[in-house]
C-alpha positions in Angstrom: 10.1 26.5 25.2 7.5 24.8 27.4 6.1 21.7 25.7 2.9 20.2 27.1 2.3 16.7 25.9 -1.4 15.8 25.3 -1.2 12.5 27.2 -4.6 12.7 28.8 -6.6 14.3 26.1 -8.7 11.9 23.9 -7.1 11.8 20.5 -8.8 13.9 17.8 -7.8 11.9 14.7 -8.2 13.7 11.5 -8.3 11.6 8.3 -7.1 13.3 5.2 -7.6 11.8 1.7 -6.2 13.5 -1.4 -4.9 12.3 -4.8 -4.7 8.6 -3.6 -3.0 9.5 -0.4 -4.6 8.5 3.0 -3.2 10.2 6.1 -4.0 10.3 9.8 -3.2 13.3 11.9 -3.3 13.7 15.7 -2.2 16.5 18.0 0.4 15.3 20.5 1.9 18.5 22.1 1.5 22.2 22.5 4.1 24.9 23.0 2.1 27.6 24.8 4.9 30.1 24.7 5.4 30.0 20.9 1.8 29.1 20.0 2.7 25.9 18.2 0.7 22.7 18.1 2.6 19.6 17.2 1.0 16.7 15.3 1.9 13.2 14.3 1.2 12.5 10.7 1.3 9.0 9.1 0.3 8.2 5.5 0.1 5.8 2.7 0.8 7.6 -0.6 0.9 6.3 -4.2 4.4 5.2 -5.0 4.2 3.0 -8.1 1.6 0.7 -9.6 0.3 -1.6 -6.9 2.7 -0.1 -4.2 2.0 2.5 -1.6 4.7 4.4 0.3 4.4 4.6 4.1 5.7 7.7 5.8 5.4 9.5 9.1 6.5 12.9 10.4 5.9 15.5 13.1 4.1 18.7 11.9 4.5 22.0 13.7 1.6 24.3 13.2 1.0 27.9 14.3 -2.6 28.5 13.5 -2.5 32.3 14.2 0.3 32.8 11.6 -0.9 30.1 9.2 2.5 28.4 9.5 3.1 24.7 9.0 6.5 22.9 9.1 7.0 19.2 8.7 9.9 17.5 10.5 10.9 14.3 8.8 14.0 13.7 10.9 14.4 13.0 14.6 17.5 15.2 14.4 15.1 18.1 13.8 13.0 17.3 16.8 15.5 16.1 19.4 15.9 19.7 20.9 12.1 20.2 20.8 11.0 17.0 22.5 13.6 16.6 25.2 11.4 14.7 27.7 12.0 10.9 27.4 8.4 10.2 28.4 7.2 12.6 25.7 9.3 11.1 23.0 8.0 7.6 24.0 4.4 9.0 23.9 5.0 10.2 20.3 6.4 6.8 19.3 3.3 5.2 20.8 1.1 7.5 18.7 3.0 6.7 15.6 2.5 3.0 16.4 -1.2 3.4 17.0 -1.9 5.5 13.9 0.2 3.1 11.7 -1.8 0.2 13.1 -5.1 2.0 12.3 -3.9 2.9 8.8 -2.8 -0.7 8.0 -6.2 -2.0 9.3 -8.2 0.6 7.3 -6.3 0.3 4.0 -4.8 -3.2 4.1 -2.5 -2.5 1.1 -0.9 -5.4 -0.7 2.6 -3.9 -1.0 4.2 -1.0 0.9 7.5 0.7 0.4 9.3 2.6 3.2 12.5 4.6 3.3 14.4 6.5 6.0 14.6 10.3 5.5 18.1 10.5 7.1 21.2 9.2 5.4 23.0 6.6 7.5 20.6 6.9 10.4 22.0 5.8 13.8 20.7 2.6 15.4 18.6 4.6 17.9 16.8 6.3 15.0 16.1 2.9 13.4 14.2 1.8 16.5 11.0 3.4 15.2 11.5 1.5 11.9 12.0 -1.8 13.7 8.8 -1.1 15.6 7.0 -0.4 12.3 8.4 -3.6 10.7 7.2 -5.6 13.7 3.8 -4.0 13.4 3.5 -5.0 9.7 4.6 -8.5 10.5 2.0 -8.8 13.2 -0.6 -7.7 10.6 0.3 -10.5 8.2 3.0 -8.9 6.1 6.4 -10.2 5.1 9.1 -7.5 5.6 12.2 -7.3 3.4 15.0 -5.0 4.3 17.1 -3.9 1.3 20.7 -2.9 1.3 21.2 0.8 2.0 20.6 2.9 -1.1 22.8 6.1 -1.0 22.8 5.8 2.8 19.0 5.4 3.1 17.5 2.3 4.6 14.5 0.9 2.7 11.9 -1.8 3.3 9.3 -3.6 1.3 6.3 -5.0 3.1 4.0 -7.5 1.3 0.8 -9.0 2.5 1.1 -12.7 3.0 -1.6 -14.7 1.3 -3.0 -16.6 4.3 -4.4 -19.3 2.0 -1.0 -20.3 0.6 1.6 -19.2 3.0 1.3 -20.5 6.5 3.4 -19.0 9.3 
């Protein structure tokens, strides 16, 4: 497996809107041996009245075989993306797309949940980064007690007229 990270290529951001979901998709790596293209996907999806769910994943596509596999867990990609610089690049893309999505949609309330049960601290680093990003965009971030081993967060837009930081 020979993964080429698309560090230098200008990002081709694809915006996908369907059934109330808004997603951004960017290619981040290519496996020339297997014919796979890897994408970062971030989205806001309808969750419940007045609340969107935030999620992200890596998608592996093989366009010649019309194959698409989403990877929701870092445990699924740790053997694919072995280069530390490449993994950091993917984190940066997740951060940038999340930032763009927050700015474009500006939701009032957002729910987020880990895919993995009892994720290790290292896996939670991405979630801490996402929490920081929401805070920097004017949201309060509440972490709830783990639910059946999943970590969950609620982000609410702070009304700048009544709540001063």
